[in-house]
C-alpha positions in Angstrom: 50.2 -16.7 21.6 48.6 -18.5 18.6 45.8 -19.9 20.7 45.1 -16.4 22.0 44.6 -15.1 18.4 42.4 -18.1 17.5 40.2 -17.6 20.6 40.0 -13.8 20.0 39.0 -14.5 16.4 36.3 -17.0 17.3 35.0 -15.1 20.3 35.2 -11.5 19.2 36.1 -10.9 15.6 33.8 -13.5 14.0 30.7 -12.4 15.9 31.3 -8.7 15.0 31.9 -9.4 11.3 29.0 -11.9 11.1 26.6 -9.5 12.8 27.6 -6.6 10.6 27.2 -8.7 7.5 24.0 -10.7 8.3 22.0 -8.5 10.7 23.5 -5.3 9.4 24.0 -5.2 5.7 21.9 -8.2 4.6 19.1 -7.2 7.1 19.0 -3.7 5.8 19.1 -4.8 2.1 16.3 -7.3 2.5 14.1 -5.0 4.6 13.8 -2.7 1.6 11.9 -5.6 -0.1 10.3 -7.8 2.6 8.4 -7.4 5.8 10.6 -7.5 8.9 9.4 -10.9 10.0 10.3 -12.4 6.6 13.7 -10.7 6.9 14.1 -12.3 10.3 13.4 -15.8 8.8 15.5 -15.3 5.7 18.5 -13.9 7.5 18.3 -16.6 10.2 18.3 -19.4 7.6 21.0 -17.8 5.4 23.2 -17.3 8.5 22.8 -20.9 9.7 23.3 -22.3 6.1 26.6 -20.4 5.7 28.1 -22.6 8.4 27.8 -25.5 5.9 27.8 -28.5 8.3 24.2 -29.9 8.3 24.2 -30.7 12.0 25.7 -27.3 12.8 23.1 -25.6 10.6 20.2 -27.2 12.5 21.8 -26.3 15.8 22.4 -22.7 14.8 18.8 -22.0 13.7 17.6 -21.2 17.2 20.5 -18.9 18.1 20.3 -17.3 14.7 16.6 -16.6 15.2 17.3 -15.1 18.7 20.0 -12.9 17.3 17.6 -11.8 14.6 14.9 -11.1 17.2 17.4 -8.9 19.1 18.1 -7.0 15.8 14.4 -6.7 15.1 13.3 -5.5 18.6 16.3 -3.1 19.2 16.7 -1.7 15.7 20.5 -2.2 15.8 23.2 -4.8 15.9 24.9 -4.0 19.2 22.8 -6.4 21.3 23.1 -9.2 18.7 26.9 -8.7 18.7 27.0 -9.0 22.5 24.8 -12.1 22.5 26.8 -13.7 19.7 30.1 -13.0 21.6 28.6 -14.6 24.7 27.4 -17.6 22.7 30.8 -18.1 21.0 32.7 -17.6 24.3 30.5 -20.2 26.0 31.2 -22.7 23.2 34.9 -22.1 23.4 35.0 -22.4 27.2 32.9 -25.6 27.1 35.3 -27.1 24.5 38.4 -26.2 26.5 37.0 -27.5 29.8 
């Protein structure tokens, strides 16, 4: 049961919360000041940097930029949430297998 909660948190809860925070609230806030391409760059770097581990930060920059591109092109966070969930699920499954 505990593993199920951990997997659910990593695969579903974390992506939803992170996307609402970074590509929802932060994106909206920064877009009032900066051009959308600058917002994409800033949010991508901030998102990756918040994961703290330097090797993880470098590896997260491409996926972070992709999630930001989804946000920029669709105007919402639903697609970036779905992609983030798929990314985390893939990582968990690879780790388990």
